[in-house]
C-alpha positions in Angstrom: -38.5 -4.9 25.8 -38.7 -7.0 29.0 -36.4 -10.0 29.1 -38.9 -11.9 31.3 -41.5 -12.0 28.5 -38.8 -13.3 26.1 -37.8 -16.0 28.5 -41.4 -17.1 28.6 -42.2 -17.2 24.9 -39.0 -17.7 22.9 -38.7 -21.0 21.0 -34.9 -20.9 21.1 -32.6 -20.2 24.0 -30.6 -17.0 24.4 -27.4 -18.8 23.8 -28.8 -20.3 20.5 -30.0 -16.8 19.4 -26.7 -15.2 20.3 -24.8 -17.9 18.3 -27.1 -17.3 15.3 -26.5 -13.6 15.5 -22.7 -14.0 15.6 -22.9 -16.1 12.4 -25.2 -13.8 10.3 -25.0 -10.2 11.6 -22.6 -9.1 8.9 -24.9 -10.1 6.0 -27.1 -7.1 4.8 -30.7 -7.7 5.6 -30.0 -10.6 7.9 -33.0 -10.0 10.1 -35.4 -10.1 7.1 -33.6 -13.3 5.9 -34.2 -15.0 9.2 -37.8 -13.8 9.3 -38.4 -15.4 5.8 -37.3 -18.8 7.0 -40.4 -19.0 9.3 -38.2 -20.9 11.9 -38.3 -18.1 14.4 -41.3 -16.6 16.3 -41.8 -12.9 17.0 -40.1 -13.1 20.4 -37.0 -14.7 18.8 -36.8 -11.9 16.2 -37.2 -9.2 18.8 -34.4 -10.7 20.9 -32.1 -10.9 17.9 -32.9 -7.3 17.0 -32.2 -6.3 20.6 -28.8 -8.1 20.5 -27.9 -6.2 17.3 -29.0 -2.9 18.8 -26.8 -3.4 21.8 -23.9 -4.4 19.6 -24.2 -1.2 17.5 -24.3 1.0 20.6 -21.2 -0.8 22.0 -19.4 -0.4 18.7 -20.1 3.3 18.5 -19.0 3.8 22.1 -15.8 1.9 21.4 -15.1 4.1 18.4 -15.7 7.2 20.4 -13.5 6.0 23.2 -10.7 5.2 20.7 -10.8 8.5 18.8 -11.4 10.8 21.8 -9.3 9.1 24.4 -7.0 6.3 23.4 -5.6 7.8 20.1 -4.8 11.2 21.6 -3.2 9.5 24.6 -1.1 7.2 22.3 0.0 10.2 20.2 1.1 12.1 23.3 3.1 9.1 24.5 4.8 8.8 21.1 5.8 12.4 21.2 7.2 12.1 24.7 9.0 9.0 23.6 10.6 10.8 20.7 11.9 13.6 22.9 14.0 11.0 24.7 16.2 10.5 21.6 18.5 13.0 19.9 17.9 14.0 16.3 20.8 11.9 14.9 19.5 8.7 16.5 16.0 9.5 15.1 17.5 10.1 11.7 19.3 6.8 11.8 16.2 4.9 12.9 14.2 6.5 10.1 16.8 5.7 7.5 16.9 2.1 8.7 13.1 1.9 8.4 13.0 3.5 5.0 15.7 1.2 3.6 13.9 -1.9 5.0 10.7 -0.7 3.4 12.4 -0.2 0.1 13.9 -3.6 0.2 10.6 -5.2 0.9 8.8 -3.2 -1.8 11.4 -4.0 -4.4 11.3 -7.7 -3.6 7.5 -7.6 -4.0 7.7 -5.6 -7.2 10.4 -7.9 -8.7 8.2 -10.9 -7.9 5.2 -9.3 -9.8 7.3 -8.5 -12.8 8.9 -11.9 -12.9 5.5 -13.5 -12.8 4.5 -11.2 -15.6 7.5 -12.3 -17.6 6.7 -16.0 -17.0 3.0 -15.4 -18.0 4.3 -13.7 -21.2 6.6 -16.7 -22.0 3.6 -19.1 -21.4 1.6 -17.1 -24.0 -1.0 -16.1 -21.5 -3.6 -13.8 -23.2 -2.5 -10.2 -23.2 -5.8 -9.1 -21.6 -5.3 -11.5 -18.7 -1.7 -10.4 -18.1 -2.8 -6.8 -18.0 -5.7 -7.6 -15.7 -3.3 -9.3 -13.3 -1.1 -6.3 -13.3 -4.0 -4.0 -12.7 -4.9 -6.0 -9.6 -1.4 -6.2 -8.3 -0.5 -2.6 -9.3 3.4 -2.8 -9.2 3.5 0.9 -10.2 2.0 1.8 -6.9 4.9 0.0 -5.2 7.2 1.9 -7.5 5.6 5.1 -6.4 6.1 4.3 -2.7 9.8 3.4 -3.4 10.2 6.8 -5.2 8.9 8.7 -2.2 11.0 6.8 0.2 14.1 7.3 -2.0 13.5 11.1 -2.0 13.1 11.1 1.8 16.4 9.1 2.2 18.2 11.6 0.0 16.9 14.5 2.1 17.9 12.8 5.3 21.4 11.9 3.9 22.1 15.3 2.4 20.7 17.9 4.8 23.6 20.2 4.0 22.4 20.5 0.4 19.4 22.5 1.6 21.7 25.1 3.1 23.6 25.7 -0.1 22.7 28.0 -3.0 23.2 25.2 -5.5 21.0 22.6 -3.8 18.2 20.7 -5.5 14.8 21.2 -4.1 12.2 18.5 -3.3 10.1 20.0 -6.2 13.1 19.4 -8.6 13.3 15.8 -7.4 9.6 15.3 -7.9 9.9 16.8 -11.4 12.9 14.6 -12.3 10.9 11.5 -11.2 8.1 12.5 -13.6 10.5 13.0 -16.6 9.2 10.7 -19.4 11.2 7.4 -19.5 10.5 7.1 -23.2 12.7 10.2 -23.7 15.6 8.5 -22.1 15.5 5.1 -23.9 13.9 4.0 -27.2 10.9 1.8 -26.4 8.9 -0.4 -28.8 5.1 -0.5 -28.8 5.0 -3.0 -26.0 7.1 -0.8 -23.8 10.3 -2.9 -24.1 13.8 -1.7 -25.0 17.4 -3.1 -25.2 18.9 -2.8 -21.7 21.9 -0.5 -21.6 23.3 -2.1 -18.5 24.2 -5.5 -20.1 24.7 -7.0 -23.5 21.6 -8.5 -25.1 19.9 -9.1 -28.5 16.4 -9.5 -27.2 14.7 -6.5 -25.5 14.2 -7.2 -21.9 14.1 -3.7 -20.4 10.5 -2.9 -19.6 9.0 0.5 -18.7 5.6 0.9 -17.0 4.3 4.0 -15.3 7.7 5.7 -15.6 9.5 2.9 -13.8 12.1 0.7 -15.5 12.8 -2.9 -14.9 15.2 -5.3 -16.7 14.1 -8.9 -16.8 17.7 -9.8 -17.8 20.0 -8.2 -15.3 17.2 -7.2 -12.8 18.2 -3.5 -12.9 15.3 -1.4 -11.8 14.6 2.1 -10.8 13.4 5.6 -11.5 14.4 8.1 -14.2 16.9 9.5 -11.8 18.4 6.1 -11.1 18.6 5.4 -14.8 20.5 8.6 -15.6 22.8 8.1 -12.7 23.7 4.5 -13.7 23.8 5.2 -17.5 25.8 8.4 -17.4 27.7 7.9 -14.1 26.2 11.0 -12.5 25.6 12.0 -9.0 22.0 12.3 -7.7 22.1 16.1 -7.9 23.5 16.0 -11.4 20.9 13.6 -12.6 18.1 15.6 -11.0 19.2 18.8 -12.7 19.6 17.0 -16.1 16.0 15.9 -15.9 14.5 19.4 -15.4 
């Protein structure tokens, strides 16, 4: 398409058409929508289509450059950067990162469950409370916390994996999946009396095998629960949950 012919016949300027394209290109069928308005002649439509084609080509070229050049280059630089530090420093940095992530996730999870408790106290419909939980998915946060906790244990106890009596990552995973309902008596709503403080009203809630107390704010996995309740070590709790 010759730009000179567009310059001669277009009813709108190139800048106007470019501005229009920027504001509407993300809408499916945008060219057909513009065509239906009858405010653009054929040359306008052809120029808009040409802009879109060039943008698509540029986007694909950028993606190719990123995946084939920039990403491999960045990965190589990261690997070279890692080699400059000894294993102990890398372990410390990883532990620091994991602990920070757990703290952030726990705060977010606590916020969600506290909001759920407030919604319950306000007698919000059950279906609405459940819908909010399904959107926020606090159990996904709990799952991430679990995986980080397992990694922290492995980093903190590397010697355990050189001993005959060590616990394996498979045992840890199995312990995390042990049914919470077999550790504490739950009512139909998933609540129980919290064993970590004195109470008359059930405030210990279990969802997706994750426990949270609205009274004392204790929260954790089945491993955490058994450790706290029976004063066990991590290894003892894992083995008890096999």
